[in-house]
C-alpha positions, 0 to 999 in steps of 0.5 A, a space after each residue: 493500502 496505495 501502492 505506486 508503479 513506476 512501469 514504461 510499459 503501458 501494457 505490462 502497467 495497465 494489466 499489473 495495477 488492473 491485479 494489483 487493484 483486485 487484490 484491494 490494493 489503491 494502484 498509481 501509474 507514472 511512465 518515466 523517472 522524472 514523474 516519481 517524486 511529484 507522485 510520491 509528493 502527492 500521495 501517501 504511498 506504502 511500497 514503491 514498485 519501480 522498473 528500472 529502465 525508464 525514459 529520462 530519469 532511470 529507476 538507479 537514479 530514482 533511487 539514488 534521489 530519493 534516498 538522498 533525499 531520505 525518502 526510506 519508502 520500500 522499494 521493489 523492483 523489477 527489471 530485465 538485468 537478472 544479473 548478479 552484479 545488476 541486482 547488487 549494484 540495485 541494492 546498493 542505491 537502495 532497493 529494499 526486493 529485486 524481482 528478475 521479468 518475467 516473474 509470476 504474479 503471485 512472487 510480486 504480491 508475496 514480495 510486497 506483503 513482506 516488505 509491507 510487513 516489515 514497514 510496519 514492525 511486523 513479523 507475523 502475517 496475522 493481525 488481529 484487534 479484538 475478534 477483528 482480524 487482517 491476513 495479510 497473505 489473503 487480504 481477507 478480515 474477519 470477524 468472531 471468524 467469519 469473513 467481514 464482507 468490505 467494498 474495496 473503500 471499505 477495506 482500505 479505510 479497515 486497513 489503514 486503521 488496524 494497522 494502525 491499531 491504537 493511534 489516531 489516522 488522521 481523515 486526510 490520511 485515510 483519503 489519500 490511502 482509498 483515492 488514486 491520482 484518477 479518482 476526483 477525491 471527496 474528503 467528506 466522503 471518508 465520513 460514509 465509508 467510516 460510518 459503514 464500517 462502524 456499521 459492520 463491526 457493530 456487537 465486535 469487541 473493537 470500534 472505531 472512536 472519532 477524535 473531532 478535529 484529529 481523525 479516528 483511531 479503532 480501540 479495542 473495547 474492555 
C-alpha cells in the first residue's frame, strides 16, 4: 500500500518514512500543506498521515480542501494538540483518526491497518484467497501455511492483487502502488515483478491472470 506522509519536521518525517517502508509500505513524503493536492494527484495513495502544524497551508485547511473536493482518502491526523477541542475540530473537518504526539510507532501502524481495512470494507485482519493468506497485522503472506518470501516490490504487487482478488488491477495501478516519487518508474518492470510472483505461486490454488490491454487479476482455481 502506498501512503502519503505530510510532516514538516524533516527528521521525524525521515524516521517515519524509513520505519513504514520497513513494514512494506510505499511512502511518499511532503513537508507542507500546499504540496498535498499535487502529491495525491501524482500517486494512488491508500492513506494520508497528516500533521496539522504545516507551513503555507495548515493541516485543517488541507482537510477542508480535500473533503470539499470530494476526496475521501483516509486521513490520520498527527498533532501536538491533544486537547478535546482540537480532536473534535480535526474530526469535524474530515479526519478519520487522530493521534497525538509523541506516539508509539506500533500504535500508528495499528491505526493505519485499521483504516486500510475499513477503506477496503473488511473487518477481519486476514485476507484469504484459496491457500494464499495475507495477514494485515503482521503484513506477511503465507501459502499453504508456509511464509511466502517476497521482495518489497513483489510484496506490493501481490498485496494489490489479493485485496482486490477477482477484480482487474491495471498495470498503471500496480505501478502507482509500488513506486514512490523518488523512484524513476519503469512500467515495463511490472511484468517482471508479476512474473516473479507467479513463479512463487506455482502449485497454489490461486493464479495471476493477464487480461491483455486491461491488467491482471488474482483468481481462485477450481
